[in-house]
All heavy atoms as an XYZ file, in Angstrom:
828
protein
N       0.826     -1.204      0.000
C       0.000      0.000      0.000
C       0.861      1.255      0.000
O       1.974      1.237      0.529
C      -0.795     -0.125      1.288
C      -0.031     -1.059      2.139
C       0.726     -1.963      1.204
N       0.380      2.328     -0.562
C       1.179      3.551     -0.587
C       1.341      4.192      0.792
O       2.223      5.011      1.007
C       0.393      4.468     -1.518
C      -0.992      3.929     -1.542
C      -0.888      2.467     -1.262
N       0.468      3.810      1.740
C       0.517      4.430      3.065
C       0.089      3.424      4.132
O      -0.853      2.675      3.929
C      -0.428      5.626      3.057
C      -0.484      6.374      4.329
C      -1.423      7.545      4.167
N      -1.622      8.202      5.424
C      -1.943      9.458      5.540
N      -2.124     10.184      4.457
N      -2.099      9.995      6.714
N       0.786      3.430      5.247
C       0.451      2.578      6.398
C       0.269      3.492      7.592
O       1.215      4.167      8.010
C       1.572      1.578      6.698
C       1.699      0.460      5.724
C       0.692     -0.654      5.967
O       0.144     -0.748      7.079
O       0.459     -1.414      5.035
N      -0.924      3.541      8.153
C      -1.178      4.349      9.344
C      -1.264      3.462     10.573
O      -1.883      2.392     10.530
C      -2.490      5.135      9.197
C      -2.394      6.242      8.160
O      -1.325      6.864      8.079
O      -3.377      6.466      7.434
N      -0.658      3.902     11.659
C      -0.715      3.191     12.939
C      -0.317      1.721     12.807
O      -0.964      0.841     13.352
C      -2.117      3.291     13.557
C      -2.508      4.727     13.844
O      -1.613      5.527     14.164
O      -3.710      5.057     13.745
N       0.735      1.465     12.072
C       1.196      0.091     11.858
C       2.155     -0.312     12.969
O       3.136      0.380     13.233
C       1.868     -0.026     10.499
N       1.871     -1.429     13.602
C       2.750     -1.955     14.646
C       4.029     -2.491     14.002
O       4.015     -2.967     12.875
C       2.038     -3.059     15.417
N       5.124     -2.396     14.734
C       6.434     -2.811     14.228
C       6.405     -4.257     13.748
O       6.944     -4.576     12.684
C       7.521     -2.620     15.319
C       8.843     -3.210     14.884
C       7.679     -1.155     15.651
N       5.755     -5.144     14.505
C       5.737     -6.552     14.097
C       4.961     -6.766     12.801
O       5.311     -7.613     11.989
C       5.209     -7.451     15.220
C       3.803     -7.087     15.662
O       3.379     -5.932     15.486
O       3.113     -7.975     16.204
N       3.915     -5.968     12.570
C       3.172     -6.098     11.314
C       3.967     -5.555     10.137
O       3.934     -6.116      9.044
C       1.828     -5.382     11.419
C       0.833     -5.994     12.391
C      -0.449     -5.163     12.454
C       0.521     -7.427     12.020
N       4.696     -4.476     10.357
C       5.558     -3.932      9.297
C       6.627     -4.954      8.953
O       6.903     -5.219      7.777
C       6.193     -2.584      9.730
C       7.229     -2.126      8.723
C       5.119     -1.522      9.904
N       7.208     -5.580      9.979
C       8.237     -6.598      9.746
C       7.663     -7.788      8.992
O       8.307     -8.346      8.108
C       8.842     -7.047     11.075
N       6.438     -8.167      9.317
C       5.798     -9.294      8.643
C       5.553     -8.987      7.169
O       5.725     -9.841      6.317
C       4.474     -9.596      9.347
C       3.846    -10.891      8.971
C       2.625    -11.116      9.833
C       2.113    -12.528      9.713
N       0.941    -12.747     10.552
N       5.139     -7.769      6.873
C       4.836     -7.394      5.487
C       6.076     -7.092      4.654
O       6.155     -7.458      3.492
C       3.925     -6.173      5.463
C       2.526     -6.467      5.880
C       1.652     -5.269      5.675
N       0.309     -5.564      6.125
C      -0.528     -4.667      6.569
N      -0.187     -3.413      6.608
N      -1.736     -5.018      6.957
N       7.020     -6.363      5.248
C       8.150     -5.851      4.470
C       9.493     -6.453      4.855
O      10.486     -6.198      4.197
C       8.235     -4.323      4.614
C       7.057     -3.607      4.033
C       5.990     -3.228      4.828
C       7.013     -3.315      2.682
C       4.901     -2.562      4.293
C       5.937     -2.654      2.132
C       4.878     -2.281      2.937
N       9.541     -7.206      5.956
C      10.785     -7.823      6.383
C      11.393     -7.130      7.596
O      11.179     -5.936      7.826
N      12.142     -7.908      8.366
C      12.745     -7.396      9.592
C      13.762     -6.305      9.355
O      13.872     -5.356     10.139
N      14.521     -6.415      8.274
C      15.534     -5.396      7.962
C      14.857     -4.045      7.696
O      15.296     -3.014      8.194
C      16.350     -5.826      6.745
C      17.417     -4.838      6.340
C      18.134     -5.247      5.053
O      17.830     -6.262      4.445
N      19.095     -4.448      4.654
N      13.776     -4.061      6.945
C      13.035     -2.833      6.649
C      12.504     -2.215      7.945
O      12.671     -1.027      8.202
C      11.879     -3.156      5.694
C      11.040     -1.974      5.320
C      11.426     -1.143      4.279
C       9.855     -1.699      5.980
C      10.649     -0.043      3.918
C       9.076     -0.612      5.626
C       9.476      0.210      4.594
N      11.879     -3.052      8.769
C      11.315     -2.593     10.030
C      12.384     -1.989     10.940
O      12.181     -0.942     11.550
C      10.619     -3.761     10.727
O      10.116     -3.376     11.961
N      13.535     -2.632     11.019
C      14.627     -2.130     11.859
C      15.121     -0.774     11.365
O      15.436      0.113     12.165
C      15.762     -3.143     11.882
N      15.176     -0.598     10.039
C      15.624      0.691      9.494
C      14.661      1.815      9.861
O      15.077      2.945     10.084
C      15.751      0.599      7.969
C      16.892     -0.290      7.502
C      16.910     -0.405      5.996
O      17.354      0.510      5.310
N      16.396     -1.525      5.494
N      13.362      1.500      9.932
C      12.372      2.534     10.260
C      12.543      3.063     11.679
O      12.161      4.193     11.967
C      10.950      1.992     10.082
C      10.527      1.650      8.671
C       9.063      1.250      8.649
C      10.789      2.790      7.709
N      13.128      2.255     12.553
C      13.313      2.687     13.940
C      14.402      3.748     14.073
O      14.495      4.409     15.099
C      13.617      1.477     14.813
C      12.426      0.545     14.926
C      12.686     -0.619     15.859
O      13.478     -0.462     16.811
O      12.088     -1.681     15.632
N      15.221      3.916     13.027
C      16.327      4.868     13.117
C      16.145      6.103     12.233
O      16.930      7.032     12.348
C      17.655      4.186     12.733
O      17.582      3.763     11.370
C      17.933      2.991     13.638
N      15.132      6.115     11.367
C      14.966      7.271     10.479
C      14.416      8.449     11.272
O      13.680      8.269     12.243
C      14.052      6.957      9.266
C      14.610      5.814      8.444
C      12.632      6.681      9.686
N      14.784      9.690     10.867
C      14.271     10.852     11.586
C      12.763     11.012     11.397
O      12.227     10.704     10.333
C      15.021     12.029     10.950
C      15.780     11.498      9.798
C      15.687     10.021      9.802
N      12.088     11.482     12.437
C      10.641     11.683     12.373
C      10.288     12.852     11.456
O      10.967     13.876     11.448
C      10.073     11.959     13.763
C      10.075     10.785     14.735
C       9.567     11.238     16.097
C       9.221      9.645     14.211
N       9.203     12.677     10.687
C       8.660     13.758      9.882
C       9.413     14.083      8.607
O       9.040     15.020      7.906
N      10.459     13.343      8.295
C      11.251     13.625      7.089
C      11.188     12.445      6.135
O      11.214     11.298      6.560
C      12.713     13.878      7.449
C      12.959     15.076      8.308
C      14.444     15.192      8.658
O      15.302     14.612      8.003
N      14.731     15.937      9.711
N      11.126     12.767      4.840
C      11.225     11.699      3.850
C      12.652     11.172      3.870
O      13.612     11.937      3.888
C      10.879     12.216      2.464
C       9.402     12.420      2.311
C       8.733     13.604      2.376
C       8.422     11.419      2.084
N       7.395     13.397      2.212
C       7.166     12.057      2.028
C       8.460     10.035      1.937
C       5.982     11.372      1.814
C       7.273      9.359      1.731
C       6.058     10.019      1.667
N      12.779      9.859      3.923
C      14.076      9.203      4.012
C      14.108      8.045      3.011
O      13.112      7.388      2.788
C      14.297      8.634      5.431
O      14.124      9.683      6.374
C      15.667      8.038      5.575
N      15.258      7.798      2.474
C      15.360      6.658      1.580
C      16.617      6.733      0.756
O      17.375      7.699      0.846
N      16.848      5.738      0.024
C      15.993      4.559     -0.090
C      16.132      3.622      1.105
O      17.194      3.485      1.674
C      16.496      3.878     -1.362
C      17.916      4.319     -1.503
C      17.999      5.684     -0.883
N      14.999      3.011      1.475
C      14.960      2.000      2.531
C      14.649      0.679      1.835
O      13.702      0.584      1.060
C      13.895      2.337      3.596
C      13.856      1.264      4.669
C      14.164      3.707      4.212
N      15.454     -0.328      2.102
C      15.378     -1.606      1.391
C      14.379     -2.553      2.058
O      14.368     -2.692      3.278
C      16.768     -2.286      1.356
C      16.707     -3.620      0.641
C      17.785     -1.377      0.712
N      13.554     -3.202      1.223
C      12.687     -4.289      1.683
C      12.760     -5.409      0.651
O      13.411     -5.267     -0.385
C      11.235     -3.813      1.835
O      10.549     -3.853      0.593
N      12.043     -6.470      0.897
C      11.980     -7.561     -0.061
C      11.283     -7.168     -1.354
O      11.373     -7.857     -2.359
N      10.564     -6.056     -1.340
C       9.851     -5.577     -2.520
C      10.680     -4.594     -3.343
O      10.272     -4.195     -4.422
C       8.537     -4.902     -2.126
C       7.565     -5.842     -1.492
C       7.311     -5.773     -0.136
C       6.904     -6.808     -2.235
C       6.402     -6.635      0.456
C       6.005     -7.677     -1.649
C       5.756     -7.589     -0.299
N      11.790     -4.139     -2.777
C      12.625     -3.177     -3.497
C      13.022     -2.016     -2.610
O      13.202     -2.167     -1.401
N      13.135     -0.837     -3.219
C      13.549      0.369     -2.505
C      12.349      1.270     -2.266
O      11.461      1.383     -3.112
C      14.602      1.116     -3.328
C      15.850      0.312     -3.699
C      16.745      1.121     -4.619
C      16.599     -0.101     -2.448
N      12.342      1.938     -1.107
C      11.202      2.778     -0.722
C      11.681      4.118     -0.203
O      12.735      4.208      0.425
C      10.401      2.110      0.402
C       9.977      0.714      0.094
N       8.788      0.420     -0.491
C      10.606     -0.473      0.290
C       8.683     -0.890     -0.646
N       9.788     -1.447     -0.175
N      10.879      5.136     -0.434
C      11.011      6.401      0.275
C       9.985      6.356      1.389
O       8.826      6.015      1.151
C      10.722      7.588     -0.650
C      11.745      7.833     -1.748
C      11.282      8.979     -2.642
C      13.100      8.158     -1.145
N      10.407      6.665      2.605
C       9.494      6.557      3.746
C       9.513      7.838      4.567
O      10.489      8.593      4.571
C       9.850      5.365      4.662
C       9.727      4.056      3.920
C      11.226      5.519      5.254
N       8.396      8.064      5.252
C       8.308      9.150      6.222
C       7.597      8.602      7.445
O       6.443      8.183      7.357
C       7.545     10.344      5.661
C       7.463     11.488      6.666
C       6.863     12.727      6.079
N       5.523     12.440      5.582
C       4.687     13.355      5.155
N       5.043     14.624      5.125
N       3.490     13.025      4.714
N       8.291      8.576      8.557
C       7.702      8.129      9.815
C       7.195      9.377     10.525
O       7.983     10.273     10.841
C       8.735      7.371     10.682
C       8.136      6.995     12.027
C       9.248      6.143      9.946
N       5.914      9.434     10.758
C       5.318     10.625     11.379
C       5.472     10.640     12.893
O       5.655     11.678     13.485
C       3.841     10.722     11.006
C       3.661     10.989      9.537
C       2.235     11.207      9.198
N       2.133     11.469      7.769
C       1.006     11.632      7.152
N      -0.124     11.560      7.796
N       1.001     11.855      5.862
N       5.323      9.461     13.517
C       5.492      9.385     14.975
C       5.786      7.954     15.375
O       5.506      7.014     14.640
C       4.250      9.900     15.706
C       3.019      9.050     15.524
C       1.816      9.572     16.295
O       2.002     10.098     17.419
O       0.705      9.453     15.774
N       6.375      7.816     16.532
C       6.616      6.500     17.127
C       5.897      6.478     18.465
O       6.104      7.361     19.301
C       8.111      6.262     17.335
C       8.879      6.063     16.048
C      10.344      5.693     16.326
N      11.079      5.654     15.084
C      11.762      6.684     14.568
N      11.812      7.837     15.215
N      12.396      6.558     13.427
N       5.060      5.490     18.639
C       4.298      5.362     19.876
C       4.785      4.107     20.591
O       4.737      3.018     20.014
C       2.784      5.256     19.594
C       2.315      6.489     18.821
C       1.999      5.090     20.877
C       0.909      6.374     18.268
N       5.265      4.241     21.814
C       5.749      3.059     22.533
C       4.624      2.041     22.724
O       3.467      2.394     22.921
C       6.198      3.607     23.891
C       6.284      5.084     23.726
C       5.377      5.458     22.596
N       4.985      0.773     22.648
C       4.010     -0.301     22.849
C       3.555     -0.324     24.302
O       4.323     -0.006     25.210
C       4.638     -1.640     22.478
N       2.295     -0.673     24.502
C       1.746     -0.798     25.856
C       0.998     -2.113     25.968
O       0.550     -2.672     24.967
C       0.771      0.350     26.179
O      -0.295      0.328     25.223
C       1.465      1.698     26.132
N       0.872     -2.602     27.166
C       0.082     -3.803     27.403
C      -1.389     -3.409     27.477
O      -1.735     -2.386     28.074
C       0.495     -4.471     28.709
C       1.872     -5.117     28.714
C       2.210     -5.612     30.117
C       1.915     -6.267     27.723
N      -2.273     -4.204     26.887
C      -3.696     -3.879     26.983
C      -4.198     -4.109     28.400
O      -3.625     -4.896     29.164
C      -4.350     -4.866     26.003
C      -3.393     -5.998     25.907
C      -2.020     -5.415     26.119
N      -5.285     -3.424     28.736
C      -5.902     -3.654     30.037
C      -6.539     -5.039     30.032
O      -6.719     -5.658     28.983
C      -6.986     -2.599     30.300
O      -8.086     -2.813     29.410
N      -6.892     -5.522     31.207
C      -7.524     -6.833     31.313
C      -8.809     -6.866     30.491
O      -9.080     -7.837     29.783
C      -7.815     -7.172     32.781
C      -8.514     -8.501     33.021
C      -7.695     -9.659     32.467
C      -8.790     -8.688     34.497
N      -9.590     -5.815     30.537
C     -10.847     -5.782     29.793
C     -10.605     -5.797     28.281
O     -11.307     -6.478     27.541
C     -11.669     -4.541     30.191
C     -13.078     -4.560     29.668
C     -13.860     -5.826     30.033
O     -13.747     -6.299     31.173
O     -14.576     -6.344     29.148
N      -9.593     -5.058     27.820
C      -9.259     -5.072     26.387
C      -8.806     -6.463     25.957
O      -9.218     -6.974     24.915
C      -8.165     -4.055     26.079
C      -8.608     -2.616     26.187
C      -7.431     -1.642     26.126
O      -6.337     -1.977     26.630
O      -7.623     -0.557     25.564
N      -7.953     -7.078     26.774
C      -7.462     -8.419     26.457
C      -8.610     -9.420     26.464
O      -8.704    -10.276     25.576
C      -6.385     -8.836     27.454
N      -9.490     -9.306     27.444
C     -10.635    -10.220     27.540
C     -11.500    -10.103     26.291
O     -11.921    -11.099     25.711
C     -11.458     -9.899     28.785
C     -12.660    -10.818     28.968
C     -13.424    -10.498     30.234
N     -12.651    -10.927     31.384
C     -12.410    -10.178     32.453
N     -12.854     -8.943     32.521
N     -11.698    -10.653     33.452
N     -11.743     -8.878     25.850
C     -12.564     -8.644     24.666
C     -11.914     -9.235     23.417
O     -12.583     -9.876     22.599
C     -12.792     -7.144     24.499
O     -13.499     -6.876     23.325
N     -10.599     -9.033     23.263
C      -9.879     -9.581     22.105
C      -9.904    -11.103     22.097
O     -10.163    -11.734     21.058
C      -8.431     -9.089     22.107
C      -8.212     -7.623     21.782
C      -6.760     -7.235     22.076
C      -8.555     -7.338     20.339
N      -9.650    -11.705     23.253
C      -9.619    -13.161     23.348
C     -11.016    -13.734     23.096
O     -11.169    -14.717     22.363
C      -9.074    -13.618     24.721
C      -9.282    -15.109     24.939
C      -7.609    -13.257     24.835
N     -12.040    -13.116     23.659
C     -13.408    -13.604     23.462
C     -13.803    -13.519     21.989
O     -14.416    -14.441     21.447
C     -14.385    -12.803     24.327
N     -13.444    -12.430     21.317
C     -13.755    -12.285     19.897
C     -13.051    -13.316     19.051
O     -13.648    -13.922     18.145
N     -11.782    -13.555     19.345
C     -11.012    -14.549     18.591
C     -11.542    -15.960     18.849
O     -11.668    -16.765     17.938
C      -9.538    -14.458     18.983
C      -8.639    -15.129     17.986
C      -7.199    -14.814     18.227
N      -6.908    -13.463     17.765
C      -5.821    -12.783     18.100
N      -4.927    -13.319     18.895
N      -5.625    -11.573     17.637
N     -11.900    -16.238     20.110
C     -12.449    -17.544     20.455
C     -13.759    -17.776     19.704
O     -13.975    -18.854     19.137
C     -12.682    -17.640     21.962
C     -13.305    -18.942     22.378
C     -12.665    -20.119     22.610
C     -14.691    -19.197     22.581
N     -13.582    -21.092     22.948
C     -14.828    -20.552     22.938
C     -15.830    -18.400     22.497
C     -16.066    -21.125     23.211
C     -17.070    -18.972     22.761
C     -17.169    -20.325     23.110
N     -14.628    -16.785     19.681
C     -15.918    -16.917     18.990
C     -15.711    -17.124     17.489
O     -16.382    -17.944     16.866
C     -16.790    -15.680     19.247
C     -18.127    -15.716     18.555
C     -19.023    -16.865     18.994
O     -18.867    -17.377     20.118
O     -19.888    -17.257     18.189
N     -14.783    -16.406     16.910
C     -14.487    -16.558     15.485
C     -13.996    -17.973     15.180
O     -14.436    -18.600     14.205
C     -13.443    -15.524     15.069
O     -13.055    -15.727     13.745
N     -13.094    -18.493     16.001
C     -12.578    -19.844     15.807
C     -13.670    -20.891     16.018
O     -13.733    -21.888     15.307
C     -11.389    -20.101     16.730
C     -10.154    -19.331     16.318
C      -8.999    -19.489     17.294
O      -9.091    -20.344     18.214
O      -8.007    -18.762     17.143
N     -14.564    -20.652     16.980
C     -15.675    -21.568     17.231
C     -16.587    -21.631     16.006
O     -17.002    -22.708     15.567
C     -16.474    -21.121     18.453
C     -17.571    -22.116     18.866
C     -18.576    -21.500     19.824
N     -19.331    -20.423     19.226
C     -20.358    -20.582     18.375
N     -20.724    -21.777     17.996
N     -20.998    -19.537     17.892
N     -16.899    -20.479     15.417
C     -17.733    -20.442     14.207
C     -17.055    -21.171     13.048
O     -17.709    -21.909     12.320
C     -18.008    -18.994     13.797
C     -19.086    -18.359     14.581
C     -19.510    -17.051     13.918
N     -20.078    -16.183     14.923
C     -19.730    -14.948     15.149
N     -18.808    -14.379     14.409
N     -20.302    -14.243     16.082
N     -15.764    -20.943     12.889
C     -15.026    -21.603     11.810
C     -15.073    -23.112     11.975
O     -15.327    -23.849     11.011
C     -13.560    -21.112     11.790
O     -13.557    -19.705     11.548
C     -12.750    -21.816     10.726
N     -14.843    -23.604     13.199
C     -14.898    -25.050     13.449
C     -16.298    -25.605     13.185
O     -16.450    -26.683     12.607
C     -14.456    -25.366     14.874
C     -12.956    -25.304     15.079
C     -12.528    -25.902     16.418
N     -13.247    -25.358     17.567
C     -12.902    -24.257     18.230
N     -11.829    -23.587     17.879
N     -13.608    -23.844     19.261
N     -17.326    -24.867     13.601
C     -18.703    -25.320     13.386
C     -19.014    -25.399     11.893
O     -19.649    -26.362     11.431
C     -19.684    -24.388     14.093
N     -18.582    -24.408     11.126
C     -18.804    -24.435      9.680
C     -18.063    -25.591      9.021
O     -18.613    -26.285      8.159
C     -18.356    -23.117      9.046
C     -19.390    -22.015      8.971
C     -18.747    -20.736      8.467
C     -20.558    -22.411      8.098
N     -16.819    -25.813      9.422
C     -16.044    -26.920      8.864
C     -16.712    -28.260      9.159
O     -16.784    -29.126      8.295
C     -14.618    -26.896      9.414
C     -13.774    -25.775      8.840
C     -12.428    -25.619      9.533
O     -12.172    -26.330     10.535
O     -11.637    -24.774      9.068
N     -17.228    -28.415     10.359
C     -17.929    -29.644     10.718
C     -19.216    -29.790      9.907
O     -19.548    -30.878      9.435
C     -18.232    -29.663     12.222
C     -19.037    -30.860     12.682
C     -18.353    -32.194     12.441
O     -17.122    -32.247     12.262
O     -19.070    -33.224     12.420
N     -19.935    -28.718      9.723
C     -21.161    -28.732      8.919
C     -20.844    -29.153      7.485
O     -21.526    -30.015      6.920
C     -21.810    -27.353      8.951
C     -23.024    -27.233      8.107
N     -24.209    -27.891      8.392
C     -23.246    -26.545      6.964
C     -25.096    -27.602      7.461
N     -24.537    -26.784      6.585
N     -19.814    -28.565      6.894
C     -19.429    -28.923      5.527
C     -18.964    -30.379      5.448
O     -19.265    -31.069      4.479
C     -18.332    -27.995      5.003
C     -18.774    -26.571      4.832
C     -17.907    -25.518      5.106
C     -20.049    -26.254      4.401
C     -18.302    -24.208      4.950
C     -20.452    -24.945      4.243
C     -19.581    -23.924      4.519
O     -19.980    -22.629      4.360
N     -18.250    -30.850      6.463
C     -17.802    -32.234      6.485
C     -18.998    -33.177      6.465
O     -19.036    -34.151      5.708
C     -16.936    -32.503      7.722
C     -16.288    -33.895      7.735
C     -15.664    -34.230      9.080
N     -16.634    -34.322     10.162
C     -17.497    -35.333     10.321
N     -17.520    -36.327      9.467
N     -18.335    -35.340     11.337
N     -20.027    -32.875      7.276
C     -21.221    -33.714      7.300
C     -21.963    -33.665      5.967
O     -22.468    -34.679      5.495
C     -22.147    -33.296      8.441
C     -21.694    -33.883      9.776
C     -22.679    -33.598     10.890
N     -22.239    -32.340     11.501
C     -23.014    -31.293     11.742
N     -24.285    -31.315     11.458
N     -22.519    -30.210     12.283
N     -22.031    -32.498      5.356
C     -22.686    -32.383      4.048
C     -21.960    -33.207      2.986
O     -22.595    -33.858      2.153
C     -22.750    -30.926      3.597
C     -23.763    -30.032      4.290
C     -23.597    -28.587      3.817
C     -25.186    -30.513      4.029
N     -20.627    -33.177      3.011
C     -19.842    -33.914      2.016
C     -20.038    -35.421      2.136
O     -19.881    -36.150      1.165
C     -18.364    -33.565      2.134
C     -18.010    -32.232      1.516
C     -16.500    -32.050      1.403
N     -15.802    -32.139      2.665
C     -15.512    -31.097      3.452
N     -15.860    -29.879      3.102
N     -14.849    -31.272      4.573
N     -20.387    -35.909      3.307
C     -20.599    -37.344      3.485
C     -21.760    -37.851      2.633
O     -21.806    -39.020      2.281
C     -20.875    -37.670      4.957
C     -19.660    -37.553      5.833
C     -19.991    -37.828      7.290
O     -21.153    -37.830      7.690
N     -18.961    -38.069      8.089
N     -22.702    -36.975      2.299
C     -23.878    -37.373      1.527
C     -23.636    -37.372      0.022
O     -24.531    -37.716     -0.738
C     -25.050    -36.438      1.831
C     -25.503    -36.549      3.281
O     -25.248    -37.598      3.907
O     -26.127    -35.591      3.779
N     -22.466    -36.964     -0.414
C     -22.196    -36.840     -1.838
C     -20.946    -37.608     -2.224
O     -20.027    -37.767     -1.436
C     -22.011    -35.365     -2.224
C     -23.268    -34.558     -2.022
C     -23.495    -33.900     -0.818
C     -24.224    -34.471     -3.019
C     -24.648    -33.173     -0.621
C     -25.376    -33.738     -2.826
C     -25.587    -33.097     -1.628
O     -26.725    -32.379     -1.443
N     -20.936    -38.023     -3.459
C     -19.753    -38.664     -4.016
C     -19.421    -37.925     -5.300
O     -20.269    -37.777     -6.186
C     -20.039    -40.128     -4.321
C     -18.856    -40.842     -4.879
C     -19.156    -42.308     -5.015
N     -18.211    -42.853     -5.970
C     -18.381    -43.955     -6.608
N     -19.465    -44.670     -6.409
N     -17.486    -44.382     -7.464
N     -18.209    -37.452     -5.405
C     -17.779    -36.707     -6.578
C     -16.923    -37.627     -7.438
O     -15.974    -38.234     -6.965
C     -16.970    -35.446     -6.188
C     -16.448    -34.749     -7.430
C     -17.821    -34.524     -5.342
N     -17.297    -37.727     -8.721
C     -16.547    -38.521     -9.668
C     -16.146    -37.614    -10.820
O     -16.997    -36.926    -11.383
C     -17.408    -39.684    -10.217
O     -17.873    -40.455     -9.114
C     -16.611    -40.549    -11.163
N     -14.883    -37.629    -11.141
C     -14.390    -36.828    -12.256
C     -14.044    -37.788    -13.383
O     -13.177    -38.644    -13.229
C     -13.161    -35.990    -11.852
C     -13.535    -35.049    -10.719
C     -12.619    -35.233    -13.055
C     -12.379    -34.304    -10.123
N     -14.776    -37.657    -14.480
C     -14.532    -38.515    -15.631
C     -13.725    -37.737    -16.655
O     -14.063    -36.608    -16.984
C     -15.861    -38.957    -16.242
C     -16.673    -39.824    -15.299
C     -18.005    -40.245    -15.899
O     -18.263    -39.937    -17.078
O     -18.784    -40.878    -15.172
N     -12.683    -38.353    -17.147
C     -11.874    -37.711    -18.179
C     -11.987    -38.497    -19.460
O     -12.127    -39.724    -19.459
C     -10.405    -37.621    -17.752
O      -9.923    -38.939    -17.529
C     -10.241    -36.802    -16.483
N     -11.955    -37.814    -20.569
C     -12.032    -38.441    -21.885
C     -10.670    -38.301    -22.553
O      -9.991    -37.295    -22.381
C     -13.100    -37.781    -22.722
C     -14.472    -37.849    -22.074
C     -15.540    -37.795    -23.113
C     -16.910    -37.829    -22.506
N     -17.370    -39.079    -22.081
N     -10.272    -39.278    -23.312
C      -9.000    -39.172    -24.021
C      -9.011    -37.962    -24.960
O     -10.056    -37.597    -25.472
C      -8.915    -40.478    -24.818
C      -9.860    -41.412    -24.145
C     -10.925    -40.556    -23.536
N      -7.846    -37.333    -25.203
C      -7.790    -36.186    -26.104
C      -8.333    -36.550    -27.478
O      -8.085    -37.626    -27.998
C      -6.297    -35.834    -26.182
C      -5.674    -36.512    -25.021
C      -6.549    -37.667    -24.652
N      -9.104    -35.650    -28.058
C      -9.629    -35.851    -29.404
C     -10.970    -36.561    -29.423
O     -11.663    -36.542    -30.429
N     -11.396    -37.191    -28.345
C     -12.690    -37.863    -28.322
C     -13.775    -36.822    -28.134
O     -13.682    -35.938    -27.293
C     -12.736    -38.885    -27.181
C     -14.001    -39.708    -27.180
C     -13.986    -40.765    -26.086
O     -12.962    -41.455    -25.955
O     -14.983    -40.858    -25.372
N     -14.813    -36.917    -28.956
C     -15.893    -35.935    -28.874
C     -16.967    -36.438    -27.925
O     -17.241    -37.637    -27.846
C     -16.520    -35.692    -30.272
O     -16.966    -36.936    -30.781
C     -15.528    -35.058    -31.216
N     -17.574    -35.519    -27.182
C     -18.641    -35.927    -26.264
C     -19.870    -36.418    -27.033
O     -20.099    -36.014    -28.156
C     -18.974    -34.650    -25.491
C     -18.152    -33.564    -26.077
C     -17.271    -34.125    -27.138
N     -20.619    -37.317    -26.464
C     -21.813    -37.862    -27.125
C     -23.042    -37.111    -26.735
O     -23.271    -36.614    -25.759
C     -21.975    -39.314    -26.752
C     -20.830    -40.118    -27.241
C     -20.979    -41.523    -26.773
N     -19.670    -42.159    -26.906
C     -19.512    -43.406    -27.124
N     -20.516    -44.197    -27.240
N     -18.309    -43.891    -27.237
């Protein structure tokens, strides 16, 4: 993307590589800097601000974990539903030799 707002260091590293992420920690704030190397090539970057990482509150963590748990529960339920549906069907793929015309 041409712009990343409020991107956590670990997400930047995941997208662009650890070397790119490490370079961003040393560039001056508010100035265009470059070229900065990533696996995608060379970039001109401007870091507007650096916000120190903080631990979430218990309530924030509880909300995140509950949301992720519910999402995973739904995914498992859907996978099980599809598995049961597939038991009722048999898929056969018939191939014809090259050049044979269908009847």
